[in-house]
N, C-alpha and C positions, 0 to 999 in steps of 0.2 A: 504493500499499500504506499502510496506517495504522501509527500507533505500536505497534499490537499486532499487526502483521503480518497483517491481514484484508485481503481483496480484493474481497469481495462483500456487498451490502446485501439483506437479505430482509425485505421490508415486509408486514405482516400487518395487515388492515383488517377490522373487524366492521362487516358490512353495515347493521346496524340503527343502532348507536350511532356509527358512525364512529370509533370508539376504534381507535388505531393502535399497533402494536408493531414495533419493528425489531430484527433480529438481524444480526450480522456474521459472515460465513463466511470461512474460508481457501480452501474449494474448493466448488463447486457441488454436489459430491456429498452435501455435510453438509446439505443443505436437507431431505431426508427425515427424518433423525434429529431435526433441531430441530422439524419439524412433529409428529411423534409425541410428543415430551415436551411440546410447546406444548399440543396437543389433549388430551392427558391431564391436564395441570394445569388448563386452562380448564374442562373439562367437570367435573371434581371440585370446583373452587372455586364455580362458578355452577350447578352442577346441572342444566345444559343439554346438549343434544346437538347437535353439528354435522351439519346435515343436507345441506349441499351444499358442494362444494369447486369452485371455478372456477380455471381457469389456462389457459395457452396449452399448446402442444404440446411444450414443452421436455423434454429427456430427464430433467430433475430431477423432472417431475411425471408424465410419462407413461411409466411403467416398471412392472416387475412387482411392485416393493415397494409402490408407491402402489395398484397394482391390488388386491393382497392385503390391504392396509390397508382400502381402501374396502369390499371384501366383508366383512371381519371386523367392521368398526365400522358397516356398513351406511350408509356415506357415499354420496352421489350425486355423482360426479365429472363435471364439465361443462368442455368446452373451447370457447374461442372459435374462430371460423372464421379460416382463415389471412388474414393481412393485413387484418384488420378491427379495429383498435385501438378503434374506437367501442364494441365490446362489452366493453371492458375499462374502463368510464368511471370506476368509483369509484377504482380503484387508480391509474389514469393521472393523475387529478385530484389524489389525495392525493400521488402521487410528485412532481409538479410543484410542488406547494405547498411540500413539504419542500425540494426543491431550491433554489427561489427564496429561500426564508427563510434557509436556510444560507448561500447565496452572499452575500445582503446582509449578514448578520451578519459573515461573514469579511472582507468588504471595507470594512465600516464604520470598523474600527479595524485594518485590515491585518493581521489575526491570520495566522499561518503556515498555509498551505493544507493542510500535512499534519495540521492538526487538524480538518479537515473533518468527521470522525466526530463529534467533540464538538459541532460546530455543528448537524449533523443531529439528533443526539440531544436537544439543547436545543430545536431547532425543534419536534419531535415533542412533547416534554414540554409546551412552551408551547401548541401547537395542541390538544392533548387538554384543557387546562384553560381555555383563553381563547377559543377559537373557538365561536360559537354554531351548532347545527344549526337551521336557519331553519325547518323544518317543525315541529320538536319544541320550539323555544325554550329548548333546554338545551345545555350543552357536552357534548362526548363523554364526559368524566370523569363527570359527573353521571348521565348515561344508563347508564354502565357499572357505576359504584361505587354510585350511589344517593344521594349527598349533594353539596352545593355545594363545590367546591374552594377551598382557601385560597391566594391568590396573593400574600400579602404579602411572601414571601421573594423574589419575582422580581427579578433583577438585570440589568444591561446587559450583555449578552454582548461579551467582548472588552475590558471596562473594566479599567483598572488597580487592582490590590489589593494588599493586604499581609497575608501569612499569618504568624501566630505561630509562631516557630521553636522547636519543642519538642525539638530535638535536645539529648541529654546533654552534647554537647560545647560547647555555648554557655557561654562565660565571662562573668563580670558586666560586662565592658566591650564585649562583641560586640553586634552589632546584634540586636535582639529580634524582628525580622520579616524575611520574605523577600519581595521584590517579585514580583509574578506577574500573570497574566492570568486573569480570571474565564472559564471555559469550559463551565460547566454546573452540574448538580446530581447528587449521588450518588444511585445506584439502590439502594444497599443500607443507607444511613443518612441521618440528617438532616444532611447536610453539602453544602459547596460543593465543586466541583471547579476546581482552579486549576492552570494550566500555568506552570512555573518555567522562563524562558528560559535562565538560567545552567546548570542541569543537565538541560534538555531532558525533563523528566518532568512527569506530570500527578498531583497529590497531592489528597486530600480532607481538608477541615478545617471545623470550625465557627467557629473563631477567625480571622474574616476581616474586614478593614476595606476598604470600597470607596472608589474615587474615580472616581465614574461620569461626572463633569464634565470629566475630563481627556482631551480630544480629542486624544490623541497616537498616533502609530504605535508599534506594538511594536517592540522592538529588531531583531527579525529579519524585520519586515514587508518592508522594501526589498531583503533579500538572498535571502530564500527564495522561490523560484519554485516553487509547490506543485501539488498535484493539483487539477484543476478539477472542478466537480460533474458527475458521472455517475450518474444515479439508476437504481436497480433496485428493483422493489417486488414484493411478493407480498401479495395481499389476501385476507383471509379474513372472510366474514360469518358471525356466529353469531346464532342465534336460538332461543328456547325451544321446547321440543318442542310441537307441536300449537297454538302460539299465533303464532309469528313465522315469516316466510317462510324457505325453506331458507337454510342458511348456504353462503357463497361464498368460496372461496379464490382469490386472484388472485396468481399467482407469477411475474411477469416478473422474471428475476434480470439485474441489470445490474452492471457492473463499476465498483468504486469503491475509494477508499481508506478505511481503517477507519472513519473517522468521518464519512463524507459523508451519508449519509441517516440521520435520527435518527428516533426513536420512543421508545417505552420500551425503554431499552437493557437488555439481559439478559446475565448470565453465560453463558459458553460452556456450562457443565454444568448450568445451572439456567434454565429458560425460565419466567419468573415474569411473569404478566399483570398483577399488581397492585402489585408492589414498586415500580414507578416511579411510580405514581399517589399512593400513600399517604404517602410519607415526610414531605412538607411540608405536608400538608394538615391535620394537627393542629395546634391553637395552642400549639406548644411551641417553645422557643428553638431555633435552628439548632445542628446537632449537634457532633460529636465530635472526638477527636484525629486528628492526621495519621496515615495509615497508606497503605500502598502501594495505589494505585488497582487496581480490579478492572476487567478488560475486560468490559463489558457490551454494548457494541455489536456487531453482527454484520453481515457483509458478504455480498453475493450477487452472482452472475456477470451477464455481458451476455446479455441476450435480448430479443427484441422485446417491447414493453409491450403486446401485444395477446392477452392470454391469458384474459381473463374475460368471461363473458356478462353484459353489462349492459344498461342501457337504451339502445337505438340512437339515441334522439332526443337524448341528452346529448352535448354537444360535447366532444371529447377532442383530445389532441395526436396527430398522425399519426406514422406510422412514419418519415417524412422527418426528424422531430425527433431521431430517435436517430442519423442519419447526422451531424447537426452536433454532437452530443454526443461522438462517437467521437474527434473532434479534441481533446478535452479530456482524454483519457486520458493518465495519467502513466507515467513509467518505472517499472518494477518492479525488484527487486533482481536479477532474472536478467540484467538488462542492464548493461553497464559504462559508467559516465558517462565523458564525455570532458573534462569540466571541473569545477571545485568547484561552479560554480553549478548544474550539473545534479545533482550528488550531494547537494547540500544540500537538494533536494526530498525525499529518500528518507530516512526514519529509520534504515533498515538501513545505509546509507552514512554517516550521521552517527554512528551507534554505532561503525562499523568506524574512522572517522577518531578518534574519542575513544579507542578502544582503542589505536590507534597511539600516541597521545600519552601514554596511560597507561603504555605500554611504555617510552617515553622517561624517564618519571619514574622508573619502578622501576630501570632500568639506569643512571640518572644520566649520561645522554648529554650534557647541556649545562646551561649556567647563563646566565640573561638578564643581559646587561651592556650599558654604553654602548660603542659602538664606538670604540677607541683611534684616535687620529689617524695617518692614514697607512696604515691597515689596509683591505684590500679585503673586501667582504661578498659572499657567494655567495647567490644567490636559491635559493628552495625552491619545490617544486610537487608537488601531490597527484597520485598515479597510482592508478588504480582497476582491479582485476582480480578475476574470480571464480575461485574455486578449484573445479577440477572432480575428480569421481571417475573411475574406469575406464569409466564409461558415459556420460561427459559431462554428468552432473548437477552442478548448482551445489551445493556443500557449504558454502561460506561466501564472504562477501564480504571482500575484503582491500584496505584502503587503504593506500597507502605513501606516505610523506612522503620525497621525493627532493631531493638537493641538485643545483643546476645545475652539475655538475662540469666542464662544457666551459669554465666561467669560470676554472678553476683554472690557476695558473702553475707550470710544473715548477721545482722547486728552491726555491719559495717555499711553495706549498701542498702539494706532495707531492714524494716522492723516487722510491721503488721502488713498482711497481705489480702486478707478476706474481704470481699465486696459481694453484696447480695445480687442475685439476678431473680427475675420473675419466673415462677413455676407455670407450665402449661395449664394447670388447673386455674391459676389466677387470670390467665388470658382468656380461657374459655368461659369463666364466670363473668368477666367484664363483657364478652360477647353477648352471653345470654342476658345480661342485665340491659345492655343497649338495645338488643331486640325486643325485649319486653316493654321498655319505656318508649321505643320508637325514634331514637336519636342515631345520628351518623357518627361513627368513628373515623378519626384521621390518623395518619402516621407521618412521622418525620424522623430524620436522624440527624445527629450532630456530626459535621464534619471533623474528621480527625479528633474524636472526642478525648482521647487520652492526653492530647497535647494541652488541654485546659487545666489539667490537674496539677496543683502545686506539690512539690516534694520537698521533705525536710533534710534528706540526707545529701551528702556532696557526692555526686555521681559524675564521672567523666566518660565521654564515648568518643570513638574514632570519627573521623570524617566520612561522609557516606561515599560508598564506591561510585566513581565516575564524576564526583563533584568535589574534588579536593582543591583547596585553596592554592593556587600556584605560588603565591608569595609566602605562605606559611604552611608548607606540606607537612611539617612534623607537629603542628598544633593539634589540639583536641577541643571538643566542645564540652563546655561544662554545663549541665542541665539545670535550668530552673524549674522546669514542669516536667511532667512524665512523658515518657517516650513508650511506644508499643514495644512489648517484649520485657519491659522491666517488671520485677514481680510485684512492685507496689503500684503499678500503673492503674489497674482497674479500682483499687480502693482510693487512690488519688482522685480520679475522676468522679467516682460515686460521691466522695465527700465534698467535692467541689458543687456538683450539681444539687446535692441535698441541700447545703447551705444556701445557695441560691434560692431554691424554691421555698425553703423555710423562711427566709428574709422577706419574701414577697407574698406571705399570708397563706401558704399551703400547710397542711397538716399531714404528716407522714404516718402511714398505717401502723397501728400498734402491733399487728401480727404479720402482715406483709409489709416489709420496709422498702419495697419497690412500689408501693401504691401511694400516690399523693393525692389529696382531695382538697377542694376549696369549695365553700358554699356561699351563695348570695340569694338572699331571700329563700325561696322554696326550690332553688335550683342548685345541682351539684355538679361540679367539674371533676372528672376522674382522669388521672395521668398514671399510666403504667409504664415502668421503665425497665428495659432489657439492655443493659450496658449503654450503648449509645443509640438504640432504637427506642422510639417513644410512640406510645399509642394514647390518644386522649379523645375525649368526647364529653358532651354536656347536654342535659335537658334544654339548656339555653344556648343558641348557636353563638351569641355574643361572647360568652365565657370562652369558648372554644377558640374563637378569633382572638381575643385578648391575650390567651395563653400563647398562641403562635406568635403573636407581636412580641410579646415578652421575652420568649426564648430567642427570637431574632435579634432582639436588642443586646443580648449578652453573649450569644454564641453564633457561629456561622452554621447556619442550618441547611439542610437539604429538604425542602418540602416535597413530599411524595403524594400529596392530595389524600383522597379517601382511602381507608385501609382496604387493601385488596391482596397482599401478601406478606406474611410475617412468620419468620421462623419455619420457612418451608410449608406453612399453611396458605392455602388458596382460600380467600374469603370473598364471598359475594355478598354485598349488602343490598337487599331487595326491599320492596315496599312492605311485604308482609313477613320479612323474617331475614336471617342470616344463614348462609350455607357454607360449610366449612368442608374442604376436601383436600386431597393430596394426589389429584389425578395425574399431573405431571411426574411427580416423584414415582408413582406407581408404574408408569409407563417406562420410565427410565430403569426401574428394577427388572421389569419383564425383560427389557432388551439387554440389560447388563448380565443378567444371569441365564440367558439363552433359552427362554420358554416362549418366544414370540410364536413359534409353530406348535406349541404343544396345546392339546385339547384343554379347555377351560372346565373347571368343576364347580358344583353347587355349594359345597362345604370345604372349609380349610382343613377338616380332618375327618376321616370316616369314622363312623359311630363305634364300629368295633375295632378301632385302632388299638393295638397294644404296644406302646412305646416303652422301653426300659433301657438299661444301659447296654444291652447286647455285647456282653464281654468277649463273646467268640466271634462276633461279626468282623467284616472286613473294614479295616480303618480308612478314613478319607482324609484329604486335605484339610488340616484344622484351620488354616488361614481363610480358605474359602468358606468353610462352614460358619466361622465366626463372622465373617464379612456378611453373609447372608442373614444371620440371625440379627446383627446390628442394624442392617438396612430395614428389616421387618420391624424391629422394636420402634424405630423412628416412624415407621408408617402407622403404628398403632396410636400416634397422636390424634389421628381423626379416624381410625379404623378400629374401634373396640371389637368389632366381630371376629378378628383374628388374634385377639389379645390372649386368649386361653391357649390356642395352638402354638403361638410363638413363644410364650413363657414355658410351655412343656418342653419344647425342643431346645430351649436355651439352657435347660438343666443339664445338657450333655456336652456342652461346649469343651470341656476338659479332654474328652476322648471320644470325638464323634466317629460314628461308623457309617456305612452305606445305608443302613436302614434309617438313620437320623436324616442323612441327606434326601433320601426319598420322601420323607415326611415334610421337610421344608420346602422341596420341589412341588409338592402337592400344595402347600400353602400359596407359592407363587402362582400356581395354575388357577387357583381360586381367585386370587388377586387379578389375574389376566381377564377373568370373566366379569369382574365387578370393579374395575379401575375407576369407574366414574361415581362409585358410591361415597357418600360423605354424611356429615350430620346436619340436620336441619333445626335451626333454633327459630321456631315460630313465636308469634306473640300470644301470650296467655293473659287471661284476666287477673290470675292471681300468681304473685311471685313467691310461690311456697318452695320449702326445702324438703326433699324426700330422699330416703335411702333404701337400699335393696341389699340384702345378704343372704348367701347361700354357701353351702359346703358340699364337697364330695368326699364322703367318709372312706377313709383308708384307700384313696385312689392310687396312691403311687404303689406299684407292684413290688417294688425293691424294699423300701423301708416302712411302707404301709401308712406313711402319713397323709394326712387329708389335704385338700386344696380349698382355700378361701376365695370366694368371689364376691365383690362388692361393687355397687355403682351408686352415684348420687345425682339427683336432678334438681336444677334451679329453675323454677317457672317453666316446669315440664321440658326442660332441655337438659341433656345429659353433659355433665361438665367434668366429671371424674369418675374413673373405673380402676380396677385392679383385679389380678389374678396371682396369688401367691400360695406357695406350699407352706403349710404351717409348720413351726419349728419343733413341735412335739407330737407324739403319737396320742391321738384321741382314743378313749376306750369305749366311746359309743357315739352315735350320730348326734345325740343331744350336745355332747361335748364339742364335737367338731363345729356344729352350728353356733354354739355360744362363743367359742373362739373366733369365728369369722364376724359374728356380730360385734364383738369388741374392736375388731379392726375396722368395721365401717363406722363404728361411733367415733373413732380417734380423727378419722378423716372429716366427719361431719362437725366436730368440735372446731377443728382448724377453720373450716369453712364459715361456721357461724360466727367466730371471732373476726375474721377477714370481712365478713359482710356488715359487721357493725360499722365499719368505716364508710359503707354505702348507706348508712343510717337504716339498716334493716335489722330487726330483732326477730328472733325465732325462739319459741318455747315448745318443748315436748316434740321435738322433730320426730316424725315417724320413721322406724326402721322395719321394713317389711321382711318378716322371716317365715318360712313355712314349717318351722319345728316348733310344736306347742311346748314341749319340755325345756328348750332352749329359752323360750319366753318366760316361762314360770321360773327357771333358775335366776334369770335377771331382776325378777321382782321379789322373790323370796329367799332370804339368806339361811336356807336350811342346808344342814350338813348331813348327808347320808352316804352310803357306800358308792353311789355312782357320781358324787360330786366333791367329796371331802378331799381328793387328791388333786384337784384342779389347781394349777399355779395361781398365786395371790394376784399377779398382774392381770390375769384374764377376768378377774372380778372387778376391773376398772369400769366396765359397763354398768355394773349394778349400782355404783356409786352416783352415776349420772342420771340413771333412772330415778333413783330416789330424789335427786335434785330437781328433777323436771325438765333436764336439758333434752333428753331423748326418750322415746318410749318404743317397745318392740311390739308391733302389731302383727297379727296372723295374716298371711296371704296364701291363697290356694297354690299348690305346687305347679299347676299349669300356667299360672300368672306371675310366677316368680322370675322375673327379668334377669336377676343375677346368675340364674342356671347357666346361662351361655358362657359364663366366666370359670365354670368348675369342671366341665367335662365336654367331650365331643357329643353332639346331638344329630338325631336324624335330620334330614333336608326340610322337611316341612316345619319341624319345631325350631330348627335354626332360623328359618326365614321368618317366622312369626316373631320370635324374640328379637331379631334383628330390626324388624320394622318397629317393635315397641321401644328400641333403643332411640328411635328417632333417625334411623339411617334410610337414605333413599338416593334415588339418582335424580339430579336436577337437568331437566330438558331445557336447551338453550331456546 
């Protein structure tokens, strides 16, 4: 990808004069629009009509739009035969010429490879004016424009030059010029194009002094491994009506970085066939003041260069040449670099790194100092991540400079490190509450949040790779604020944010310290924090807007609008409720673990499944098994229907067998058939809190321990669930159910205390249990042979029943929703309970 974020080169050649134009495209689909503008301009300027268009069978050229255009304009469209590049001779030869010239120019002075577009554009500019057409004894420029070109302004590409610094900020004693690299000629004015390595931009100026004899490498030549030349061309042959042979358009699109293949470079919104030829042909001094460069080069996609009907006797490069060129394709910003060397190739990542360092400057994170004697310096490293939206599309490239915190020494470089983060149950409770109250939730994140946290310790870090101060290469940075990677960084950021919110009238949650609330009249503003990601909403829209303004006044924020994607959860806020799913993630799992072609199943585990340690079974790859389990556990954030099956298989991660692998593959096949399932949080008239508890007595075939299953609903919406093996062997069904009820009680008590910050109070929260004996044990402290041995901690629930916090109520076994968390069920029962959990597929 080029500096202007183009990916494809579109080369157009006039068959008669061999005059060449090059456009750069971000997407192949743009080829048609460029051709329409180009053809209209050329026909208007020259008074000629395009008679023939030659191309391959690429979709950019063989489509309904091109067919309609050819019919409307009376163009004759011709296609080369498949796999016959010799029929595309003119454009193939031109493409190769431009590639070789550009490659040579780039390597002569080791110009950074990401300037390939400048090299190609310059090559095309020179070829049009300096190469003689042997049969006609004239240059393409002379044949096209009608006069001999002036080439006195030509300079050596890549040579060192000095540009007058016309910035108003230049003082009397500042340097009057900027050192740069000559990379071509302006297409819009009589000016040179100069690349400035210090600021990584290309500018245009007439006030340039050249040092063409300085055969020195550019500053970045040795460190930047850039995009290699990959040519893509499209050729058009123009001829006058009734006089010249038909016009041919040859349009192989090959993938390159913005500036790889040159020609007459054109602005994206203006396809001018003469702008590039004329600026320097007049005998006038070279041009004008520095201004932001206009992207004139255009790119084109990768296609076979066998698309034009040409003279079959002319020798051309064969298709095998393309196979060799594929190896030179560079990374694009959709890929995450593994090292600074890889990132330094792509201008997108270079910009991302510069943005990160600019953030350091704005936040006054550090200062450059000499390392005091006896002090330890901590290394730094660049980490690259693509930020994705809810559909998995890359929305931005994020370069993060991190400290190598593993070198820190406790008591010297850091003290306390703990910082709270929101639980998923907290997020789901907020979603359920918002759905019930009918208000919209929003999300935002703090840019480089950790850089806002003050630290008390004296910490020194190395200068970032690739950005070392040339005057003080041995200096280090003394940190004033936290840096990502430092052990105390999360705590420092949380402390800064917490202090700021408390100072502005917010109240921190007594149980959930990542929840902050603010009340005004009868309205409540809720703010949930997960490190640097923030969810907020209010029953009064004004309060939400004020909070957004408040945060922006103190921190640099990235406003992301309405909540739609958070911690991997896809969230759809609709008029009558909220839908939570992980469809995108489920599809990724299906593809990752190779079950795309497998038959989907109706249940995650067969009713008669007998899974145990299988000590005599065939071992399997432990890393693969743990990877599947970990991925499925993450999926349970919105898929309670697979909770039991995943937790059961997770018990055997220490020594997995093929039988266990078969079981997890079955879960994946079930997910394949239900990948669009999610949780529906509808609006309810009552915002009540309800729990369900169940147990599978002696369900484990090895140690005969029981499994507890619990789930909790807020306002009819499932917000919490669990499936756990009990830690002790129960002697009866009643005991197993009683222990499970205690587990449900602990979760409900936490939720009740958290919801007090929502100004919600609950008494005698019902816990639905289908075992009468367990209910009686919770109400009557009677000791007899069947209960006297129960561990004291399990009688925790009895105390809260007496206090009136919770109460156990009987529910019929068929209505026991928690049954889905304790054992594999028949298909019909599984589907019924899944529906009662609030799981459904949302139709678009």
